[in-house]
N, C-alpha and C positions, 0 to 999 in steps of 0.2 A: 411208552412213557419214559422219559429219561430221568425225570426228577423222583427219587425214590422217598417213600414215607420216611419220618424221621426215626433214626435208629439208635439215638443216645437215651438219655435217662427219659423217664415219663414222670410228669409233675402231677401229681394226684389232685391237689388243690392249691389254693393261692390265698393270700391275706394281703389287706390292705398295705401299700407301700408308697413312700413319697415317689412322686414322678410316675406312677402307674397311669393306665389309660382313662382312669375317671377323673384325674386331674388334667390330662391334656385333652381328653374330650368328654368334658362333664355334659350330662344330661339333665337339663332343667324343664322338667314337664310342664307344659302349659305356657311356654314363654311366648312373647308376641312374633318372634320371627324363627325361621329354621336355625339361623346362625346362633341365636341366642339359645334355643333349645339344644342344639347339638345334633349330631349324627347317630343314629343306631348302628353300632358296629358289631355283629354277632358272626362275622367270618372268621374262619380258622387259619387263614393263610399267614396272617402275621398275629399270633396270639397276643403279643406286647399291646396291640390297637384295642383289643376287645374291651367294650364299656357295659357290656349286658352279660347275663347268664343264658346259656342254651346257645343254639345254633340256628342259622336262617334255614327256612325250609320246614320247620317243625318236624312231624313224623317222617318227611321225606329226606331228612338230613341222614337218616340212617341207611337209606339207599344209596346216597352219594358216598357214604362210608364204605358200603359193599363194593361200590365201582372202583374206590382207590384201593382197596383190599385186593380186589382182582386185578389190579394194575390195567384197568380199562380208563382210568381218569388220572390226569396229573393233579395232585393234591394242592399245587400252587396255581391251578386254573382259575382265572377270574372272569366274570362275564363282560361281554362287550356290549355295552348299553346303547349303541349307536340305533337311532330309529325306534327305541322301545318306549319313547315317552307316550303319556296317555293321548287317547284319541279324543277326549273331551275334557273340558276344564271342570274341575270340581274344587271348590274352595279357593283361598281360605275362607272360613266361616268364623263367626264369634266364638262357636262352641270349641274351636280348636285351641283357644286361648284360655279355657277355664280347665285347670287341672283337675277338676272333679267330674266333668262332664263327659270326657271319652278317657277311659284308662286301661281299655283292652285291645287297641290297636294304635298304630302310628299315623297320626293325622297326615303327616308330610310322606308318608311311606310311598306314596305313587310320583313324588316329586324329587326322589332322592338323587337320581342321576342329574337334575337340572341345579337343584339348590345347593347341593354339595359337589359340583363339578369342579370346583377348585382343589378340594381335598381330595377327590378321587385321582385327578391328574398328578397330585402330589405323590401318589402312590398308596393311599388309603383304601382298603377294600370295603367299601360301603355298597349296599344292595338294597334294592327296592323291596318292600314287604307289601305293597299293593300295586296291582297292574290293572289299567283301563284299556279296554279295546272294545271292538264292535263285532256284531255277529247277527246271524238270522236263526230263529228258532223255528222248527216244525213239528207239531205235535198234531196227532190225530184227533183230539178233542176240539181243536180250534177248527179244523176242517169240518167236523161235525157241527159245531156252532154256526159256521157258515152256511153249511147245507140246511140247518132248520131256521136260517135267516135272522139269527141272533146277532151276528156280526157280518159287516159287509167290508171287502177291501176298500182301502183308500188309496193304496199305491205308495204311501210313505210309511205308516206304522204297520199296516196289515196289508199284504200283497195278494193277489188273485191266486197265486200259488198255496197260499195258506202261511207262507213264512212272515214272521213278526221281526222286524227290525229292532234290535236293542243295543244298548251300551251295557256290556257287562264287565264286573268288577271283581277281581279274585283279592281276598284279603287274608293275610297270614296274621295270627294272634301275637301281639306285642302288649305284654302286661306291665304296666306300671304298678308294682307290688305295693306301695303303700295307698294307691287308689282302689285297688282290688280289695285289700284288708277293709277299707273304710266301706265299700259296697256291702260286704258281707259281716260288718258288725263285729270284726275281730281285731287284734293289734298286728302290727306288721311282723312283730316276732313270732307270733303264733302260727300266722299264715306261713311264713317262711319254713318254721320247723316242721309244720304238718307236711307241706309240699316236699320237704326233704325225706321225711320218714316214708310218706305213703307212695313214694316213687322208688323206696328201696335205696335210697342214698345215691340216687342217680346225678344230683346236681349238688356237691358240696358247698358250692359257692352261696348257696341260699343261706347257709348259716355261718360261712367264714367271709363273706363279703358284703358287709353291710353298707360299704360305699356303692355298690351296684344295686340299683333300685329298679331295673328293668330286666324281665325274663321273657325268653322266646320258648313257650311252652311247646312240646311234642305232641301237638293235638291238631286236629282239622280246623280250619278257619271258616270263612264265608264266601259265598258268591252272591253278587248283587245284580240283578237284571232289571235294567231301567228302559220303560217302553215311553216313547215319546221324547220331549225336548228336556234335557237334563236342567235347564235354567227354570223350568216350572216348578222343580223340587223347593225353591226358594221364594217363589212368586206368591204371596198371599192372596192374590186374585185369581189364582188357578188351582183346580182340585187335585187331589192325589189319591189314588187307590193303592193299597198294599196289604200284601201278604208276608208275614215273617214266617217261615217254615223250616221245621227241624228234619234233619235227613231220615229218610225211611227207606233203604234200598229195596227191600221187598215189595212195597207198595209202589213207590216213586218209579222205580225201573222196571219191575217185573208184573206190577199190577195184583199183588196178593190181595185178597179180599178181606183179610181179617181186621183192616183198619180202614180209615177214612183219608188217610194221607194224600195218595194220588189225587183222587176226586176233589179233594178240597183244594190242592195245589192247582190242578187244571181250572177250576173255577175261578181261583184267585187270579190266573193268567188272563182268563177271559175279560174278568172284570177291570184288570189293568189296562188291557187293550182297549176296551170301551171308553175308559176315562182318558187314555192318550188321543184317541180320535177325536174327543170333543175339546182338545186344546190344554188338557191337564197331562198329568204324567201317572205312569203305573210303576210300582216297586214291588219286585219279588228278592226277599232276602232269604238265601238258602244256607242254613247254619249246618256244620257238620257235627251232629249230636245224636248219631245212631242210637236208637232204643232208648229214647229219653237220657241220652248221655251216659247209658250204661253198657251199650256195645250190644252187637248183633247176636253173641253167643248167649248173653244173659237174657236177651229179648226172647230168644227161641226156648230157653228153658223154661221162661216163664209161660210161653205159649202151651208147652207141654203139661205144665202144672196147672194151668187153667183147664184145659181139656180133660185130664185125667181125675180131677178132684172129684169128690163125691157129690152127686148132682150135676155133674158137667159144668161146661163154661157159663158162668153166671155173671151179670153185671153187678150183682150185689157184692161180689168178692172180687172184682176186677182189680182195685189196686192192692187189696190184701196180698193177693198172689204175687204181685210183683215184689212187695215189700218182703215176703218170706223168703223169695229167692235172692234179691239184690241187696235187702237190708235198708232200703229207702224206696219210697214210690216214684219219685222222679228226681234224677240228678242234673236236670238242665238248669234250673236255678236262673231265671231271667234277667237277674239284675244286670248283666254285662250286655244284654241283647240290645238295648237302644243305641249303643255307642255308634254303630255304622249308621244308623239314621240320623244322629247328630253330626257325624262327619260329613254327611250328605247336605246338611244345613236344613233338615226337615223339621218344622216347628208345628205342623198341623197334618194329620191324617183324616181325610174326609170318609173314606170308606175303608175300615179295617176288616180284611176277611179273616176273621179269627174268633173262635168262641172262648179261647183260654182266658181265664180270668188272670193267671200269672202274667202272660204276655200283655194285656190290657193294663193290668196295675203297674208293671214296670215301665211301660210306655208313659202313662200318665205322671208317674211319680217322678219320672226324669224331666218332665216339662212339656212332653208332646201332647198337644191337644187331640183326642179322639171325637169326631164327629158322629160318626155311625158304626155300629158294629154289625157284620153281616155273616149270619150262620151259614153253615152248609145246606143247601136245598135237600129236603129229605130224600128227593129221587135220585140223588148221587151217592146216598149212603150204601155200600155194597153188602150182600146178603149176610156175610159173617161178621160184619162191623157193627151191628146194633148193640152187642155186649159193650164195646169201647164207647160209642157215642152217648148212650143211656147212662153209662157209669160216670162218664165225665159231667154230663149234666146235672145228676145227683150231687156231684163233689163241687158244683159251684160254677161250672162253665155257663157262659152266656146262652140263653135260650129264651126267645119271645114267647114261646108257649107254655113256660115253666117246666120245672124239674120233675121227674117221675116219683110217686110216692113209693113207700117200701114195698107195697104189694106189686106195684108196677115194675119196679127194679127186679124183683125176685122171679118175674114171669119172663124176663128177657134171658134167652139162653142162646148159645152158640152152636156151631156145628160139632158132632162128635167126631173124634179122630178116624173112627171106622168108616165115616161117610165122605172123606177126602179121595 
């Protein structure tokens, strides 16, 4: 690397000034065209062009910084976007032009290389925040479903090998702060100050740059897997099956049996394949919200607290133990979750594989119709996950069989630590 990092002064923060980037590249959230809306510029190759708070790549921007510190990467390097354009056409949809409908992602994020080609050619470092590609999935549960004759290959959606053809989408979070504040029922100034204080002052511009209304938070985003024809998502005559899933590394990847996460995810994939094979579409939204957005360390601490409490792991104290450790029962707060579905143009979900009352309410309150809610089949609940599923039923999760009473809840116990 021949271009060094800057060795002059460090500018700790900035304040609005005439001629700054927010004047040259204003962002008008919800505008009717990408040119009117303006590009999201979070790159640091030319700080004078930046019109948002934060940096591209979310949490991965820190690894980029490490690569530059180690002199393994030129800090002025820019991506060559040749042939990176989406493999499927998504949008624009009417929801893109409603500033209140989508507030946590950039609707034009997958088209940045095309709609802002002129600006990029002139030297402005504009980067995509969404990528759309194609892939095949292969999971053993689908092979098992084929072996049990619940699914049959069709050669298009599901192949004889068990592979599932999908369109997959990676989405980085792009927060329109006034819209985020409105979703959570707080003022923009309170949201900005709280974000500043609770991140240890990591982003001073939150409080010094009221002219910057967009924030690229250092958190994980979402991945969407679409099975079947993408056009079916906006066709009212075709059916949609969907599971919105929040990350659980222990179960989703390694098969831990303390929760229902992987079994429900796999059931969702199977139902999505089935819907796609009949001419509709299936959608899996995988959100990076590990441990109810509390993190895996907190989650494992909660596991220990649950298992070691007097009387053992009990459904009746499931949420209480989480709150004792984390200070809150659940930090996912599904208010932002529907945005990606609105970005896809979805107005109705025929089969929602979710028992969560919070997800259901967030979707319906955002204007998406839910026709049918599909609970996890009882035979898919792992041995040590009965505590979780019964506690959730008692807390208001959807169940066609009704919630357990106090005595029934108290009788549900999990495995002792000594028996692992």
